[in-house]
Each structure stands twice: as structure tokens, then as C-alpha cells.
N, C-alpha and C positions, 0 to 999 in steps of 0.2 A: 361521518362517512370517510372511509379510508381511500386515499388517492390510489389510482391505478398506475403502478409503476411498471407493469408488464410492457407497456408501449416502448419503454426505454431499453429493454433487454436486447433489442435488435440493433442498437447503435454500437458500432465497434469502439472499444476503449472506454466504455461508460460503465461505471459502477455506482449505483445509487445507494447511499447510506440510509437505509430504512430502519425502522424500529427493530425489525427482525435481525438486521445486520448488527445493530447496536447491542442487542441481547447476545448474539453469537460471539461478538468480539469484546464483550465487557472486560474479561480478564486480560486479554491481549492489550487492550487500550489502557487498562490500569497499570499493567507492567510498563508500558511506554511512558506513562505519566510519572512513574517512579524514577525515571531517568532524568528528571528535572534536578534531582539532588546529586551533587558531585560524588558523594560517598557511594550511592547506588550505581552510578555510571562506572566507577572504579571496580566495584564488586562484579558487575555484569561483564565488563570487558576482561576482567581477570579470570573469571570462571563462568562462562556463559551458560553452560548446561545446568550447572548447580543453581545459578540464580533463577533461571527459567523454571526449574522444578519447584521453586517456592510459590509459583503462581498456578491457579486452577485453569490453566489453558489446555486446549486439546493438544495431543501429540502433533497433529498437523500444524497447528499454530506455532508450537515450539520449533518444529523443523523449519518452517518458513522463516522464522527469525534467525535461526542458525545459518540458513542458506542466504539470508538477506534478500529473499524473494518477496519484494514489496508488493507485486501484483497478487501473489498468493495470499499475502497478509490482508490485502484489501478484500479479496474473495472470501476470506475467512472472518470477516467482520471488523477488520482494522479500519480506522479512520485516518486519512492521510495526515491530518494535523497532529494526531497522536504519534503516528509512525515517524513523523519528522524527528522525534526525540531519539530514535535509534540512529538515524544517519547523522544527526548533529553530534551525537556522542562520539562518533568516529571522525568528526571534522569534515564531513561531506556536505556540500551545498544541496539545496533543493533541486537544482538543475541536474547535478550529478546523480542523485538518487532517482529522480523521476525518469531520467533517460534510460535507466535500467528496465523500465516498464514498456519500452518501445523497441523497435528494431533499428534504432539509431544509436550512434555513439554520442558522447557529451557534446562535441562540437556540432554535429549535425542537428541534434535536438535544439541546442541553443540558437543556431542559425534559423531553424524552422520557426521557433517561437519569436525571435526578433523580427522575422519576416511576416509576422501576422498570424502564426499558428498553422494548423493543418489546413490544406487546401480543401475548400468545400466541394470541389469536383472530385469524382472518383468513388472510392469505396465508402458507401453510406449505409450499408445494410449487411449484417452477417449472413442473411439469407442469400444475398447476391453472390457470396463466396461459398455457399453451400455449408455454412457453419451453424445454421439454425438448429 
């Protein structure tokens, strides 16, 4: 029996990495894993588009990487643990990269997380904001 992930689509800021997402993002995630090797990081950072064109990723996925749009990469099947290879290649911390997926700067995001995370009060449903 397949779990019902539909119930989570209404929660703001939630991306569930399902088997469908895994299939969609397979080559994006494989590209990310290639960045574990220093030679590949150097090749990628030296000629990003050329390196990306070696992978069977969609054009949207390639553009999201070029734009460093981590939320878009998640939406297109990227897994945050694999995507970390991209920002680590540039010397960015997890906090720096993840803050780009919020409406906060690094300092605000870090303070929020150190303060216990997002407040449970407030915006709890996309439908509440007319985003359904």
C-alpha cells in the first residue's frame, strides 16, 4: 500500500521526497554526488554549463543549478542531502544555503533555528493564504 502524501502538500515549506521525486531527480542527484570528487568540483566550477550538459538532467534542473535555486531543485526531484554537495563545493554552510529557501537572510534564519525553529502559531496551511 502506497502512503498518502497528499495530506502534506498543504503544509507550507514542506517537500516530501517520494519515489516519484527520486525518479524525477535521479540525474540531478547523480550530478550532485559526482561533486564528492575534487576533480569533478573543479570541472564544474570552471565550466558549469558544460559539466551540467554531461548529465541527463532536464533543462529546468540545469537552470536551477546554474541559478543556485535550491528550492527549485527540491521541487524538481533534488534531495537536500545530495544538493548539499553543490553548496559545499562553493564553501557555503548548510545554514547559508538553506536560508536562501526562506524569506530570511542568514542571520535571521540562524536566529530562528537557534530559537527553536518556526513558530507553530501563524501560517499553517497554504489554503489559509489562498495558495491551494
